N, C-alpha and C positions, 0 to 999 in steps of 0.2 A: 285461352290465349296461348299463342305459340311463342316460345322463347326465340329471340334472334340468335343466329349462329355466331359462334365465337370466331373472331377474326384474328389474323396473324398479328397486327399491331397490339391487340389486347394481350395476347400470349407473350409477346416480346416485352411489354411493360411489366408484366408479372414476373418474368424471369429476371429482368434487370433489378427490380425491386427486391426480390429474394436474394440475389447475389449481393446487393448492397447491405442488406440486413446481416447476411452471413459474414461478410468482410468486416463490418462494424463490430459485431460480437467477437470475432476472432481477434481483432486488434485490441479490444478492450479487456478481454478475459483470458486469452490464450497467448498473450505476448510473452516471449521468452525472457528470462531474467538475466540475459547475458551481461549487461553492464550495471545492473541494479546494485546500489550500495546502501548500507545501513549507516545513517548519520545519527550520532548521539551527542547531545549538548548537555553540559552540566558542570557545575563548579567553575564557571568561567572558561571552560575548555571545550574542545570538540574532538570527537573520535570518528573515524570512518573505517568501515569494514566491508568487504564484499559480502553480498547476501548468501553466497554459496559456502561460506566457511562454517566451521563448528566452533563456537566460542561461547564463553560465559564471562561477562564483563561486570565488574563492580564499580559503580559510579558514585563518588562521594557527593553528598548534599548536606544542607543544613540540619536535616533530621537524622542522617546516617547514610548508609550505603544502599543504593538501589541496584538490584541485580538484573541484568538484561541477558537473555539467551538468544543465540543465533544458531539455527539448525534446520536442515532440509529445506533451504530456500525460504525460511520463515524466521521472523524475529518476534519477541514479546518481552514484556516486563514480567519477570518471574517473581520478584519480591521487592517490596518497598516498605520503608518504615512509617509511611503516612497512615493516618487513622482510617480514611474512607476506602482505600484500596481500589478506587476507580481505575487507576492505571493498570492494575493487575487484571481486572475484569475486562479490560479493553480487548483482550484476546490476541490471536495471532495476526501478524501483519505480513503480507506476502506480495502486495502490489505496489507499484510506484505511486508516490504521494500519499500513502497511508501513514498515519502517525498515531502516537500515544504519548501522553505527557503525565508526569507526576508533578503537579503544580506545587503542592506543599514542600516537596523536596527539590524543586527546580531542575527537573530532568526531562529532556525531550528526546523521543525516539522517533525516527522518520526513515522511510525508504525513498531514495532518490534514484533517478535513472536518466536515460538519454533525453527524455521528454523535456527536461529543464523546468518542469513545474515546481514551484516552491509552495510552501504551506500557505502563504498569503494569497496565491493565485486561487486556491480552493475556497478561501474564506470570502472572496469577492466574487 
């Protein structure tokens, strides 16, 4: 059997599809951190830092102090007095709407940006 020749509309559809895939991946993974902020909640208070700063923050909680680091456009929970250490093993956060929480010590760490998504928008 002979294969039918490739037609111009077929090539055009493939090129458009490839461009859409590239643009989607770029906007999802390569978005600049221009206005990204680190939001920290704990002890009935809230702290906000730009993602681009170099900071070490100690947040008080019922079990003691939770230490949060911000460096190289990433943030993470460096130390927590809780037993299970799930918050510490959550790792580095660098993208908008990523979050980590130390539930026993009642501390929340989240990255916010221009997209306006909140943590509840991800859960639903």
